[in-house]
Structures are given as C-alpha cells and as structure tokens.
C-alpha positions as CSV (number, residue, x, y, z in Angstrom):
1,X,18.0,89.6,4.8
2,X,16.4,90.0,2.2
3,X,15.1,93.3,3.4
4,X,18.6,94.3,3.6
5,X,19.1,93.1,0.1
6,X,16.1,95.0,-1.3
7,X,17.2,98.3,0.4
8,X,20.9,97.8,-0.8
9,X,19.3,98.0,-4.3
10,X,16.7,100.4,-3.9
11,X,19.4,102.9,-2.4
12,X,22.1,101.8,-5.3
13,X,19.4,102.7,-8.0
14,X,18.4,106.0,-5.7
15,X,14.7,104.8,-5.4
16,X,13.2,106.1,-1.9
17,X,12.9,103.5,0.7
18,X,9.4,102.6,1.9
19,X,10.7,103.3,5.9
20,X,11.5,106.8,5.4
21,X,7.8,107.6,4.6
22,X,8.1,107.3,8.4
23,X,10.0,109.7,9.9
24,X,10.7,110.0,14.2
25,X,8.4,112.5,14.6
26,X,5.7,110.5,12.7
27,X,2.6,109.9,15.8
28,X,2.3,106.7,13.6
29,X,5.7,105.6,14.4
30,X,5.7,106.6,17.9
31,X,2.2,104.6,18.5
32,X,3.7,101.5,16.4
33,X,6.9,101.6,18.5
34,X,4.5,101.7,21.8
35,X,2.6,98.4,20.4
36,X,5.9,96.6,19.6
37,X,7.1,97.3,23.0
38,X,3.9,95.9,24.4
39,X,4.0,92.7,22.0
40,X,7.4,91.8,22.6
41,X,7.6,92.9,26.5
42,X,6.6,89.4,28.2
43,X,9.6,87.8,26.0
44,X,7.2,85.7,23.8
45,X,5.8,86.9,20.8
46,X,3.7,85.3,19.0
47,X,2.0,84.8,15.3
48,X,-1.5,86.0,17.3
49,X,0.1,88.9,18.7
50,X,2.3,89.7,15.2
51,X,-1.2,89.4,13.0
52,X,-3.0,91.5,15.6
53,X,-0.4,94.4,15.6
54,X,-0.1,94.6,11.7
55,X,-4.2,94.8,11.4
56,X,-4.5,97.3,13.7
57,X,-1.4,99.5,12.5
58,X,-3.0,98.9,9.0
59,X,-6.7,99.4,9.6
60,X,-5.9,102.3,12.0
61,X,-3.5,104.0,9.9
62,X,-5.0,103.2,6.4
63,X,-1.7,101.5,5.2
64,X,-1.3,98.9,2.6
65,X,0.6,95.7,3.5
66,X,3.8,97.0,2.2
67,X,3.9,100.5,4.3
68,X,2.7,98.2,7.1
69,X,6.1,95.9,7.2
70,X,8.3,99.1,6.8
71,X,6.2,100.7,9.9
72,X,6.6,97.6,11.7
73,X,10.2,97.0,10.7
74,X,11.0,100.4,11.6
75,X,9.2,100.6,15.1
76,X,11.0,97.2,16.2
77,X,14.6,99.1,15.3
78,X,13.5,102.0,16.9
79,X,12.2,99.9,20.2
80,X,15.8,98.3,20.4
81,X,17.3,101.0,20.4
82,X,14.8,103.3,23.0
83,X,15.8,103.7,27.0
84,X,12.3,104.8,27.8
85,X,8.5,105.5,26.8
86,X,8.8,109.7,26.6
87,X,10.3,110.0,23.6
88,X,7.1,108.3,22.0
89,X,4.9,109.4,24.3
90,X,5.8,113.3,23.6
91,X,5.4,112.7,19.8
92,X,1.9,111.6,20.6
93,X,1.2,114.1,23.2
94,X,1.6,116.8,20.5
95,X,0.1,114.8,17.4
96,X,-3.2,113.6,19.0
97,X,-6.3,114.9,20.8
98,X,-7.7,113.1,24.3
99,X,-9.5,110.8,21.9
100,X,-6.6,109.8,19.4
101,X,-4.5,109.4,22.9
102,X,-7.3,107.0,24.2
103,X,-7.3,105.5,20.7
104,X,-3.2,104.3,21.5
105,X,-4.5,103.1,24.7
106,X,-7.0,101.1,23.6
107,X,-4.7,99.6,20.6
108,X,-2.0,98.7,23.4
109,X,-4.5,97.0,24.8
110,X,-5.6,95.2,21.5
111,X,-2.2,94.0,21.1
112,X,-1.7,92.7,24.6
113,X,-4.8,90.5,25.0
114,X,-3.7,89.2,20.8
115,X,-3.0,85.8,22.8
116,X,-6.2,85.9,25.2
117,X,-4.5,87.2,28.2
118,X,-3.2,89.9,30.3
119,X,0.7,89.5,31.3
120,X,1.8,92.2,34.6
121,X,4.0,93.1,32.1
122,X,1.9,94.1,29.6
123,X,-0.4,95.8,31.7
124,X,2.2,97.7,34.3
125,X,3.5,98.9,30.1
126,X,0.0,100.5,29.2
127,X,-0.5,101.7,32.8
128,X,3.0,104.0,32.4
129,X,2.5,104.9,28.9
130,X,-1.6,106.1,29.5
131,X,0.1,107.9,32.4
132,X,2.4,110.0,30.0
133,X,-0.5,110.3,27.6
134,X,-1.9,112.1,30.5
135,X,-5.0,109.3,30.2
136,X,-6.2,108.9,33.6
137,X,-6.4,105.5,35.3
138,X,-10.2,105.7,35.2
139,X,-10.7,105.5,31.7
140,X,-7.5,103.6,31.4
141,X,-9.1,100.3,33.6
142,X,-12.6,101.2,31.6
143,X,-10.4,100.9,27.9
144,X,-9.2,97.5,29.6
145,X,-11.9,95.7,30.7
146,X,-13.6,96.3,27.1
147,X,-11.0,95.3,25.7
148,X,-11.2,92.2,27.5
149,X,-14.7,91.8,26.9
150,X,-14.2,91.8,23.4
151,X,-11.5,89.1,23.8
152,X,-13.1,86.6,26.4
153,X,-16.2,87.4,23.6
154,X,-14.3,86.3,20.4
155,X,-13.3,83.3,22.2
156,X,-10.2,84.4,24.3
157,X,-9.5,83.4,27.7
158,X,-10.0,86.3,30.6
159,X,-6.8,87.6,32.3
C-alpha cells in the first residue's frame, strides 16, 4: 500500500517512477519474471527464496536496492499476467548470447535451490525454460548439479 501511495505521489509530482526503468523488452525484466515464477511455482515462497532472488538480481544486473525492489515488483506483476514462458524467453534469446542464456538457467536453479531442495515443479519449469532458451539437456543437468553441489556445500539439503 505504501508503494502504491508513493507511486501516486510521484505521478502527481511528475517524477519518473522507478519501475518505468524496466521496459517490457528489457532482458533484466524477462529474467526476473522467470526467477519469480521459479520462486512461486511450488506454492510456498520462503524468505530464503526472496533473499536469493534479490541478491541475484542486484549482483548480476548491478542494481541498487531500490531498483532491485522495483524490478521484483514489476516481475511479480508480469508473472501474474503471463500465459506462458515464451514472451520472456524470446526477449532473452534476442538479447543474450549462449553464455548469458546459460547464466539465466543457473540463476533459475539458484532460486529453486534457495530453500535447500529442488521440487519436481521447479525442475520441470527450469527444463521448459531451458528448452525455450535453446539450452541443451546436457548443459542444464550440469548446471543443476553444480548449483546443487554449491548448496550442499553451504550446508543445504540435497534434492
């Protein structure tokens, strides 16, 4: 509610809203929507997942805390409106090379493993997104193993 009031005041004052910094064709927004979708797909959003999501977006895209919050808020709204993954993966395919798309898959697994385990729903979602991002099964499985090892090394649980 405070955010809505703040946006309203900004609109009246003629200030540029933070969320407008991320256009629909911005690869950062497309990636953020996929990460939000991973976070929410199992029906339970944990504080760990929220924290990892914010950390990933902030560090990978070099965003301030305010810009990160705006991006997350916009991504949640876009995810709620989405009917499929293609609208977001197509933006990423146009904007990123293979290394960038591999990094998006890695980020998705990092969010999925944020609570210490990977659900069947999360794994399936990353698989579908990876296919749309033209990332092969071998790379996807390798990334999943690397992220799982990293989580387990940090005291997390295995899937």
